[in-house]
N, CA, C, O and the ligand as a Tripos MOL2 file, in Angstrom:
@<TRIPOS>MOLECULE
protein
  229   227    58     0     0
PROTEIN
NO_CHARGES

@<TRIPOS>ATOM
      1 N          -8.0000   33.0440    4.0660 N.3       1 MET1
      2 CA         -9.5210   33.2650    4.5760 C.3       1 MET1
      3 C          -9.9200   31.6420    5.1540 C.2       1 MET1
      4 O          -9.6650   30.5980    4.5530 O.2       1 MET1
      5 N         -10.4910   31.7490    6.2540 N.am      2 VAL2
      6 CA        -10.9220   30.5040    6.7570 C.3       2 VAL2
      7 C         -12.2820   29.9380    6.2040 C.2       2 VAL2
      8 O         -12.5450   28.7360    6.1680 O.2       2 VAL2
      9 N         -13.1230   30.9560    5.7730 N.am      3 HIS3
     10 CA        -14.4730   30.5460    5.3800 C.3       3 HIS3
     11 C         -14.3510   30.4020    3.8930 C.2       3 HIS3
     12 O         -13.8820   31.3030    3.1980 O.2       3 HIS3
     13 N         -14.7930   29.2210    3.3950 N.am      4 SER4
     14 CA        -14.8100   28.8280    2.0290 C.3       4 SER4
     15 C         -16.2620   28.6620    1.6920 C.2       4 SER4
     16 O         -16.6050   28.2960    0.5670 O.2       4 SER4
     17 N         -17.1830   28.9430    2.7150 N.am      5 GLN5
     18 CA        -18.5080   28.7340    2.2740 C.3       5 GLN5
     19 C         -19.1360   29.8660    1.3400 C.2       5 GLN5
     20 O         -18.6420   30.9940    1.3150 O.2       5 GLN5
     21 N         -20.1040   29.5600    0.6740 N.am      6 GLU6
     22 CA        -20.8600   30.5960   -0.1790 C.3       6 GLU6
     23 C         -21.1430   31.8350    0.6750 C.2       6 GLU6
     24 O         -21.4290   31.7780    1.8710 O.2       6 GLU6
     25 N         -21.0430   32.9140   -0.0140 N.am      7 PRO7
     26 CA        -21.4980   34.1360    0.7100 C.3       7 PRO7
     27 C         -22.9960   34.2620    0.6440 C.2       7 PRO7
     28 O         -23.6050   34.5520   -0.3850 O.2       7 PRO7
     29 N         -23.5620   34.0180    1.8480 N.am      8 TYR8
     30 CA        -25.0560   34.2450    1.9220 C.3       8 TYR8
     31 C         -25.2780   35.7440    2.3900 C.2       8 TYR8
     32 O         -24.6120   36.2890    3.2710 O.2       8 TYR8
     33 N         -26.2560   36.3010    1.7110 N.am      9 GLU9
     34 CA        -26.6960   37.5060    2.0550 C.3       9 GLU9
     35 C         -28.1820   37.6660    2.4770 C.2       9 GLU9
     36 O         -28.9770   36.8640    1.9860 O.2       9 GLU9
     37 N         -28.6060   38.5340    3.2630 N.am     10 ASP10
     38 CA        -29.9660   38.6000    3.5880 C.3      10 ASP10
     39 C         -30.6420   39.1680    2.2670 C.2      10 ASP10
     40 O         -30.1570   40.1270    1.6660 O.2      10 ASP10
     41 N         -31.7560   38.5340    1.8700 N.am     11 ILE11
     42 CA        -32.4090   38.8030    0.7540 C.3      11 ILE11
     43 C         -33.9190   39.1460    1.1450 C.2      11 ILE11
     44 O         -34.4360   38.5980    2.1190 O.2      11 ILE11
     45 N         -34.5870   40.0360    0.3860 N.am     12 GLU12
     46 CA        -36.0180   40.2890    0.4900 C.3      12 GLU12
     47 C         -36.8470   39.3940   -0.3330 C.2      12 GLU12
     48 O         -36.5560   39.2630   -1.5220 O.2      12 GLU12
     49 N         -37.7540   38.8230    0.1230 N.am     13 LEU13
     50 CA        -38.7920   38.0490   -0.4100 C.3      13 LEU13
     51 C         -40.1940   38.6300   -0.2600 C.2      13 LEU13
     52 O         -40.4280   39.4050    0.6670 O.2      13 LEU13
     53 N         -41.0920   38.3000   -1.0990 N.am     14 GLU14
     54 CA        -42.3380   38.8310   -0.9200 C.3      14 GLU14
     55 C         -43.3120   37.6810   -0.4820 C.2      14 GLU14
     56 O         -43.3580   36.6250   -1.1120 O.2      14 GLU14
     57 N         -43.9980   37.8970    0.4910 N.am     15 CYS15
     58 CA        -44.8600   36.9360    0.9050 C.3      15 CYS15
     59 C         -46.1030   36.5560   -0.0660 C.2      15 CYS15
     60 O         -46.7330   37.4570   -0.6190 O.2      15 CYS15
     61 N         -46.3920   35.3640   -0.2300 N.am     16 SER16
     62 CA        -47.2390   35.0710   -1.0910 C.3      16 SER16
     63 C         -48.6390   34.9890   -0.5370 C.2      16 SER16
     64 O         -49.6470   34.6900   -1.1770 O.2      16 SER16
     65 N         -48.5630   35.2880    0.7140 N.am     17 GLU17
     66 CA        -50.0100   35.1850    1.1780 C.3      17 GLU17
     67 C         -50.4480   36.7290    1.5240 C.2      17 GLU17
     68 O         -51.5660   37.0950    1.1610 O.2      17 GLU17
     69 N         -49.7160   37.5000    2.1130 N.am     18 CYS18
     70 CA        -50.0570   38.8570    2.3630 C.3      18 CYS18
     71 C         -49.2920   39.9750    1.6260 C.2      18 CYS18
     72 O         -49.4570   41.1750    1.8450 O.2      18 CYS18
     73 N         -48.4930   39.4830    0.7880 N.am     19 GLY19
     74 CA        -47.8680   40.3770   -0.2730 C.3      19 GLY19
     75 C         -46.6470   41.2490    0.5210 C.2      19 GLY19
     76 O         -45.8710   41.9730   -0.1030 O.2      19 GLY19
     77 N         -46.6000   41.0810    1.8830 N.am     20 GLU20
     78 CA        -45.4970   42.1310    2.5240 C.3      20 GLU20
     79 C         -44.1010   41.4420    2.2600 C.2      20 GLU20
     80 O         -43.9040   40.2280    2.3170 O.2      20 GLU20
     81 N         -43.2280   42.3420    1.9810 N.am     21 PRO21
     82 CA        -41.8550   41.8550    1.9750 C.3      21 PRO21
     83 C         -41.3010   41.3750    3.2210 C.2      21 PRO21
     84 O         -41.6530   41.8290    4.3100 O.2      21 PRO21
     85 N         -40.4240   40.4460    3.0740 N.am     22 PHE22
     86 CA        -39.8550   39.8830    4.4880 C.3      22 PHE22
     87 C         -38.4320   39.4450    4.1610 C.2      22 PHE22
     88 O         -38.0720   39.1120    3.0320 O.2      22 PHE22
     89 N         -37.7120   39.4730    5.1600 N.am     23 THR23
     90 CA        -36.2560   39.2030    4.9280 C.3      23 THR23
     91 C         -35.9630   37.7250    5.3440 C.2      23 THR23
     92 O         -36.1880   37.2290    6.4480 O.2      23 THR23
     93 N         -35.4260   37.1270    4.2690 N.am     24 PHE24
     94 CA        -34.8460   35.8150    4.2820 C.3      24 PHE24
     95 C         -33.2690   35.9060    4.5410 C.2      24 PHE24
     96 O         -32.3690   36.0780    3.7180 O.2      24 PHE24
     97 N         -33.2010   35.7400    5.9140 N.am     25 THR25
     98 CA        -31.8130   36.0360    6.3720 C.3      25 THR25
     99 C         -30.6340   35.1450    5.9310 C.2      25 THR25
    100 O         -30.8820   33.9670    5.6780 O.2      25 THR25
    101 N         -29.4570   35.5750    5.8250 N.am     26 ALA26
    102 CA        -28.3910   34.5200    5.3290 C.3      26 ALA26
    103 C         -28.2630   33.3700    6.1900 C.2      26 ALA26
    104 O         -27.9050   32.2850    5.7350 O.2      26 ALA26
    105 N         -28.5790   33.5730    7.6000 N.am     27 LYS27
    106 CA        -28.5550   32.4680    8.4770 C.3      27 LYS27
    107 C         -29.6400   31.5150    8.0710 C.2      27 LYS27
    108 O         -29.3800   30.3180    7.9420 O.2      27 LYS27
    109 N         -30.9340   32.0260    7.8470 N.am     28 ASP28
    110 CA        -31.9740   31.0590    7.4930 C.3      28 ASP28
    111 C         -31.5770   30.4190    6.1790 C.2      28 ASP28
    112 O         -31.6920   29.2020    6.0360 O.2      28 ASP28
    113 N         -31.0610   31.2830    5.1090 N.am     29 GLN29
    114 CA        -30.7680   30.5260    3.7560 C.3      29 GLN29
    115 C         -29.8150   29.3690    3.9870 C.2      29 GLN29
    116 O         -29.9940   28.3060    3.3930 O.2      29 GLN29
    117 N         -28.7670   29.5470    4.8660 N.am     30 LYS30
    118 CA        -27.8790   28.4180    5.0660 C.3      30 LYS30
    119 C         -28.7210   27.2820    5.7100 C.2      30 LYS30
    120 O         -28.7050   26.1530    5.2200 O.2      30 LYS30
    121 N         -29.4380   27.5780    6.7820 N.am     31 PHE31
    122 CA        -30.2970   26.4380    7.3390 C.3      31 PHE31
    123 C         -31.2130   25.9800    6.3660 C.2      31 PHE31
    124 O         -31.4670   24.7940    6.5770 O.2      31 PHE31
    125 N         -31.8210   26.4400    5.3730 N.am     32 TYR32
    126 CA        -32.6950   25.8620    4.4810 C.3      32 TYR32
    127 C         -31.9240   24.9840    3.6200 C.2      32 TYR32
    128 O         -32.3050   23.8450    3.3500 O.2      32 TYR32
    129 N         -30.7490   25.5370    3.1460 N.am     33 GLU33
    130 CA        -29.8810   24.7450    2.3070 C.3      33 GLU33
    131 C         -29.4900   23.5060    2.8620 C.2      33 GLU33
    132 O         -29.5450   22.4440    2.2410 O.2      33 GLU33
    133 N         -29.0740   23.6370    4.0900 N.am     34 GLU34
    134 CA        -28.5000   22.4760    4.8220 C.3      34 GLU34
    135 C         -29.6470   21.3610    4.8580 C.2      34 GLU34
    136 O         -29.3490   20.1800    4.6790 O.2      34 GLU34
    137 N         -30.8370   21.7210    5.0710 N.am     35 LYS35
    138 CA        -31.9510   20.8520    5.3480 C.3      35 LYS35
    139 C         -32.6860   20.5880    3.8300 C.2      35 LYS35
    140 O         -33.6790   19.8710    3.7050 O.2      35 LYS35
    141 N         -32.0730   21.2390    2.7920 N.am     36 ASP36
    142 CA        -32.6870   20.9220    1.5740 C.3      36 ASP36
    143 C         -34.2320   21.4210    1.3260 C.2      36 ASP36
    144 O         -35.0370   20.9510    0.5220 O.2      36 ASP36
    145 N         -34.3960   22.3790    2.1370 N.am     37 PHE37
    146 CA        -35.8230   23.0000    2.0960 C.3      37 PHE37
    147 C         -35.7610   23.8590    0.8020 C.2      37 PHE37
    148 O         -34.7120   24.2270    0.2730 O.2      37 PHE37
    149 N         -37.1100   24.1510    0.3270 N.am     38 VAL38
    150 CA        -37.2610   25.1540   -0.7820 C.3      38 VAL38
    151 C         -37.3140   26.4770    0.0560 C.2      38 VAL38
    152 O         -37.5060   26.3920    1.2680 O.2      38 VAL38
    153 N         -37.1640   27.6050   -0.5000 N.am     39 LYS39
    154 CA        -37.3670   28.9860    0.0020 C.3      39 LYS39
    155 C         -38.7440   29.0440    0.3760 C.2      39 LYS39
    156 O         -39.6970   28.5180   -0.1970 O.2      39 LYS39
    157 N         -38.7310   29.9270    1.6700 N.am     40 PRO40
    158 CA        -40.0610   30.1090    2.1030 C.3      40 PRO40
    159 C         -40.7770   31.0360    1.3770 C.2      40 PRO40
    160 O         -40.2320   32.0260    0.8890 O.2      40 PRO40
    161 N         -42.0040   30.7880    1.2590 N.am     41 LYS41
    162 CA        -42.9480   31.7480    0.3540 C.3      41 LYS41
    163 C         -43.6740   32.6560    1.1510 C.2      41 LYS41
    164 O         -44.2100   33.6550    0.6720 O.2      41 LYS41
    165 N         -43.7230   32.3140    2.5150 N.am     42 ARG42
    166 CA        -44.6800   33.2810    3.2610 C.3      42 ARG42
    167 C         -43.6330   33.8690    4.4230 C.2      42 ARG42
    168 O         -42.6530   33.2670    4.8640 O.2      42 ARG42
    169 N         -44.0520   35.0800    4.7690 N.am     43 CYS43
    170 CA        -43.4170   35.7150    5.8830 C.3      43 CYS43
    171 C         -43.7360   35.1950    7.1320 C.2      43 CYS43
    172 O         -44.7820   34.5660    7.2890 O.2      43 CYS43
    173 N         -42.7690   35.4340    8.2450 N.am     44 ARG44
    174 CA        -42.8750   34.7870    9.5650 C.3      44 ARG44
    175 C         -44.3300   34.9510   10.1440 C.2      44 ARG44
    176 O         -44.7620   34.1330   10.9560 O.2      44 ARG44
    177 N         -45.0710   36.0160    9.7170 N.am     45 GLY45
    178 CA        -46.2580   36.0440   10.5470 C.3      45 GLY45
    179 C         -47.3760   35.0380    9.8720 C.2      45 GLY45
    180 O         -48.2200   34.4200   10.5200 O.2      45 GLY45
    181 N         -47.2290   35.0020    8.5690 N.am     46 CYS46
    182 CA        -48.1350   34.0610    7.9110 C.3      46 CYS46
    183 C         -47.6890   32.4930    8.3450 C.2      46 CYS46
    184 O         -48.4920   31.6300    8.7000 O.2      46 CYS46
    185 N         -46.5660   32.3580    8.2620 N.am     47 ARG47
    186 CA        -46.1250   30.9870    8.6560 C.3      47 ARG47
    187 C         -46.6390   30.6850   10.0060 C.2      47 ARG47
    188 O         -47.1310   29.5710   10.1860 O.2      47 ARG47
    189 N         -46.5910   31.5070   10.9510 N.am     48 ALA48
    190 CA        -47.1410   31.2330   12.3140 C.3      48 ALA48
    191 C         -48.6120   31.1380   12.3340 C.2      48 ALA48
    192 O         -49.1970   30.3880   13.1150 O.2      48 ALA48
    193 N         -49.2040   31.8820   11.4940 N.am     49 LYS49
    194 CA        -50.6280   31.8150   11.3360 C.3      49 LYS49
    195 C         -51.0280   30.3570   10.7630 C.2      49 LYS49
    196 O         -51.9470   29.7150   11.2730 O.2      49 LYS49
    197 N         -50.3550   29.9310    9.7820 N.am     50 LYS50
    198 CA        -50.5840   28.6840    9.2090 C.3      50 LYS50
    199 C         -50.3610   27.6010   10.2770 C.2      50 LYS50
    200 O         -51.1670   26.6870   10.4500 O.2      50 LYS50
    201 N         -49.3140   27.7340   10.9290 N.am     51 LYS51
    202 CA        -48.9210   26.6410   12.0790 C.3      51 LYS51
    203 C         -50.3620   26.6130   13.0550 C.2      51 LYS51
    204 O         -50.9210   25.5770   13.4140 O.2      51 LYS51
    205 N         -50.7400   27.7980   13.3360 N.am     52 GLU52
    206 CA        -51.8540   27.9410   14.4080 C.3      52 GLU52
    207 C         -53.0900   27.2030   13.7890 C.2      52 GLU52
    208 O         -53.8430   26.5120   14.4750 O.2      52 GLU52
    209 N         -53.2370   27.3870   12.5110 N.am     53 ARG53
    210 CA        -54.4950   26.8180   11.9630 C.3      53 ARG53
    211 C         -54.1500   25.2910   11.9990 C.2      53 ARG53
    212 O         -55.0340   24.5520   12.4300 O.2      53 ARG53
    213 N         -53.0970   24.7930   11.6390 N.am     54 MET54
    214 CA        -52.8650   23.3350   11.6850 C.3      54 MET54
    215 C         -53.0460   22.6340   13.0380 C.2      54 MET54
    216 O         -53.3690   21.4550   13.1800 O.2      54 MET54
    217 N         -52.7690   23.6100   14.1070 N.am     55 LYS55
    218 CA        -52.7120   23.0740   15.4420 C.3      55 LYS55
    219 C         -53.9870   22.9690   15.9730 C.2      55 LYS55
    220 O         -54.1440   22.3300   17.0130 O.2      55 LYS55
    221 N         -55.1030   23.6040   15.3040 N.am     56 LYS56
    222 CA        -56.3830   23.8100   15.7710 C.3      56 LYS56
    223 C         -56.9390   22.2360   15.9260 C.2      56 LYS56
    224 O         -56.6640   21.3270   15.1420 O.2      56 LYS56
    225 N         -57.7090   22.1310   17.0130 N.am     57 TYR57
    226 CA        -58.4420   20.8960   17.2890 C.3      57 TYR57
    227 C         -59.9830   20.9630   17.3490 C.2      57 TYR57
    228 O         -60.6370   19.9460   17.5790 O.2      57 TYR57
    229 ZN        -47.3280   37.2660    5.0030 Zn       58 ZN58
@<TRIPOS>BOND
     1     1     2 1
     2     2     3 1
     3     3     4 2
     4     3     5 am
     5     5     6 1
     6     6     7 1
     7     7     8 2
     8     7     9 am
     9     9    10 1
    10    10    11 1
    11    11    12 2
    12    11    13 am
    13    13    14 1
    14    14    15 1
    15    15    16 2
    16    15    17 am
    17    17    18 1
    18    18    19 1
    19    19    20 2
    20    19    21 am
    21    21    22 1
    22    22    23 1
    23    23    24 2
    24    23    25 am
    25    25    26 1
    26    26    27 1
    27    27    28 2
    28    27    29 am
    29    29    30 1
    30    30    31 1
    31    31    32 2
    32    31    33 am
    33    33    34 1
    34    34    35 1
    35    35    36 2
    36    35    37 am
    37    37    38 1
    38    38    39 1
    39    39    40 2
    40    39    41 am
    41    41    42 1
    42    42    43 1
    43    43    44 2
    44    43    45 am
    45    45    46 1
    46    46    47 1
    47    47    48 2
    48    47    49 am
    49    49    50 1
    50    50    51 1
    51    51    52 2
    52    51    53 am
    53    53    54 1
    54    54    55 1
    55    55    56 2
    56    55    57 am
    57    57    58 1
    58    58    59 1
    59    59    60 2
    60    59    61 am
    61    61    62 1
    62    62    63 1
    63    63    64 2
    64    63    65 am
    65    65    66 1
    66    66    67 1
    67    67    68 2
    68    67    69 am
    69    69    70 1
    70    70    71 1
    71    71    72 2
    72    71    73 am
    73    73    74 1
    74    74    75 1
    75    75    76 2
    76    75    77 am
    77    77    78 1
    78    78    79 1
    79    79    80 2
    80    79    81 am
    81    81    82 1
    82    82    83 1
    83    83    84 2
    84    83    85 am
    85    85    86 1
    86    86    87 1
    87    87    88 2
    88    87    89 am
    89    89    90 1
    90    90    91 1
    91    91    92 2
    92    91    93 am
    93    93    94 1
    94    94    95 1
    95    95    96 2
    96    95    97 am
    97    97    98 1
    98    98    99 1
    99    99   100 2
   100    99   101 am
   101   101   102 1
   102   102   103 1
   103   103   104 2
   104   103   105 am
   105   105   106 1
   106   106   107 1
   107   107   108 2
   108   107   109 am
   109   109   110 1
   110   110   111 1
   111   111   112 2
   112   111   113 am
   113   113   114 1
   114   114   115 1
   115   115   116 2
   116   115   117 am
   117   117   118 1
   118   118   119 1
   119   119   120 2
   120   119   121 am
   121   121   122 1
   122   122   123 1
   123   123   124 2
   124   123   125 am
   125   125   126 1
   126   126   127 1
   127   127   128 2
   128   127   129 am
   129   129   130 1
   130   130   131 1
   131   131   132 2
   132   131   133 am
   133   133   134 1
   134   134   135 1
   135   135   136 2
   136   135   137 am
   137   137   138 1
   138   138   139 1
   139   139   140 2
   140   139   141 am
   141   141   142 1
   142   142   143 1
   143   143   144 2
   144   143   145 am
   145   145   146 1
   146   146   147 1
   147   147   148 2
   148   147   149 am
   149   149   150 1
   150   150   151 1
   151   151   152 2
   152   151   153 am
   153   153   154 1
   154   154   155 1
   155   155   156 2
   156   155   157 am
   157   157   158 1
   158   158   159 1
   159   159   160 2
   160   159   161 am
   161   161   162 1
   162   162   163 1
   163   163   164 2
   164   163   165 am
   165   165   166 1
   166   166   167 1
   167   167   168 2
   168   167   169 am
   169   169   170 1
   170   170   171 1
   171   171   172 2
   172   171   173 am
   173   173   174 1
   174   174   175 1
   175   175   176 2
   176   175   177 am
   177   177   178 1
   178   178   179 1
   179   179   180 2
   180   179   181 am
   181   181   182 1
   182   182   183 1
   183   183   184 2
   184   183   185 am
   185   185   186 1
   186   186   187 1
   187   187   188 2
   188   187   189 am
   189   189   190 1
   190   190   191 1
   191   191   192 2
   192   191   193 am
   193   193   194 1
   194   194   195 1
   195   195   196 2
   196   195   197 am
   197   197   198 1
   198   198   199 1
   199   199   200 2
   200   199   201 am
   201   201   202 1
   202   202   203 1
   203   203   204 2
   204   203   205 am
   205   205   206 1
   206   206   207 1
   207   207   208 2
   208   207   209 am
   209   209   210 1
   210   210   211 1
   211   211   212 2
   212   211   213 am
   213   213   214 1
   214   214   215 1
   215   215   216 2
   216   215   217 am
   217   217   218 1
   218   218   219 1
   219   219   220 2
   220   219   221 am
   221   221   222 1
   222   222   223 1
   223   223   224 2
   224   223   225 am
   225   225   226 1
   226   226   227 1
   227   227   228 2
@<TRIPOS>SUBSTRUCTURE
     1 MET1         2 RESIDUE 1 A MET
     2 VAL2         6 RESIDUE 1 A VAL
     3 HIS3        10 RESIDUE 1 A HIS
     4 SER4        14 RESIDUE 1 A SER
     5 GLN5        18 RESIDUE 1 A GLN
     6 GLU6        22 RESIDUE 1 A GLU
     7 PRO7        26 RESIDUE 1 A PRO
     8 TYR8        30 RESIDUE 1 A TYR
     9 GLU9        34 RESIDUE 1 A GLU
    10 ASP10       38 RESIDUE 1 A ASP
    11 ILE11       42 RESIDUE 1 A ILE
    12 GLU12       46 RESIDUE 1 A GLU
    13 LEU13       50 RESIDUE 1 A LEU
    14 GLU14       54 RESIDUE 1 A GLU
    15 CYS15       58 RESIDUE 1 A CYS
    16 SER16       62 RESIDUE 1 A SER
    17 GLU17       66 RESIDUE 1 A GLU
    18 CYS18       70 RESIDUE 1 A CYS
    19 GLY19       74 RESIDUE 1 A GLY
    20 GLU20       78 RESIDUE 1 A GLU
    21 PRO21       82 RESIDUE 1 A PRO
    22 PHE22       86 RESIDUE 1 A PHE
    23 THR23       90 RESIDUE 1 A THR
    24 PHE24       94 RESIDUE 1 A PHE
    25 THR25       98 RESIDUE 1 A THR
    26 ALA26      102 RESIDUE 1 A ALA
    27 LYS27      106 RESIDUE 1 A LYS
    28 ASP28      110 RESIDUE 1 A ASP
    29 GLN29      114 RESIDUE 1 A GLN
    30 LYS30      118 RESIDUE 1 A LYS
    31 PHE31      122 RESIDUE 1 A PHE
    32 TYR32      126 RESIDUE 1 A TYR
    33 GLU33      130 RESIDUE 1 A GLU
    34 GLU34      134 RESIDUE 1 A GLU
    35 LYS35      138 RESIDUE 1 A LYS
    36 ASP36      142 RESIDUE 1 A ASP
    37 PHE37      146 RESIDUE 1 A PHE
    38 VAL38      150 RESIDUE 1 A VAL
    39 LYS39      154 RESIDUE 1 A LYS
    40 PRO40      158 RESIDUE 1 A PRO
    41 LYS41      162 RESIDUE 1 A LYS
    42 ARG42      166 RESIDUE 1 A ARG
    43 CYS43      170 RESIDUE 1 A CYS
    44 ARG44      174 RESIDUE 1 A ARG
    45 GLY45      178 RESIDUE 1 A GLY
    46 CYS46      182 RESIDUE 1 A CYS
    47 ARG47      186 RESIDUE 1 A ARG
    48 ALA48      190 RESIDUE 1 A ALA
    49 LYS49      194 RESIDUE 1 A LYS
    50 LYS50      198 RESIDUE 1 A LYS
    51 LYS51      202 RESIDUE 1 A LYS
    52 GLU52      206 RESIDUE 1 A GLU
    53 ARG53      210 RESIDUE 1 A ARG
    54 MET54      214 RESIDUE 1 A MET
    55 LYS55      218 RESIDUE 1 A LYS
    56 LYS56      222 RESIDUE 1 A LYS
    57 TYR57      226 RESIDUE 1 A TYR
    58 ZN58       229 GROUP 0 **** ****
């Protein structure tokens, strides 16, 4: 086998903002791990909203 990396799997997380389940994809998990980020607490929609708020001038 060529791949010796950990097997990432899509997992379901619950958004801390709206309570909706969202998928933390295997691809994202790998990305987060590489960047040493903590797991996302919010779904895509809420994260986008938060960004919007921060962008406000
Ligand atoms: Zn949400």
